[in-house]
N, C-alpha and C positions, 0 to 999 in steps of 0.2 A: 547699493550695498557695496561696503568695502571688500577689497581682495582678501584681506585677512584682518586679523586684530592689530596687526602691527602697522597699518597705515590707513589713510583715508582715501586712498586712490580707489576709484570703482573698478569692477572687473571690465567694464566697456573701455574705460581709459587705458587700463593695462594692456587690453586686447589690442588696441590701435597703436599703442607704443610699441608692442612686439611686431606687428606688421610692418610699421613704418621702419624699424630697425633691420628688417630683411632686405637682402639685396634683390634687385630686379629679377635675377633669375631663380629665386627661390622656389621651392616646390611646395606642394601641400605637406609632404613628408617633413620638410624643414619647419614648416609653422607648427606641426603637430609636436614635433621634437622641443620647440621652444616653449610650447605651452606645457608639455609634460615636464620639462626642467622646472619651469617656474612653479607648478603645483608640488613638486617633490621638496623644492627648497621652501616654501611655504609652509608644507606640513612638517618639515624639519624644524623650523622656527618656532611652530606652533608646539610641538613636542617638547623642545627645550624650555620654552616657557611654562610649561605644565609639569616640568619635573621629570618627564619620561627620556631619560637618557642612561646610558651605560659607559663605564670606563673603557679604554682601548684593550686594558688587558683582559678584562671580562669577556669582550667580543672575541678576542684572540683564542683565549682559552675554549670558548663556546664552539668555535669552528676549527679547533686544533691546529691554531697557527702559532702555538708557542706561548 
């Protein structure tokens, strides 16, 4: 099964790539952080592709940032 609609990389292959990229001194928290970041990036790309996006000004107004 692909990691996302954007690629043909399998979840297993991507997990191995993430683990291989970690330093020897990495902790479980380091690995979990890498997985979390990867999932969020994939979700964001899927949102963009599906048209679920907002202009910066709209977000700034929603959160009172001017």
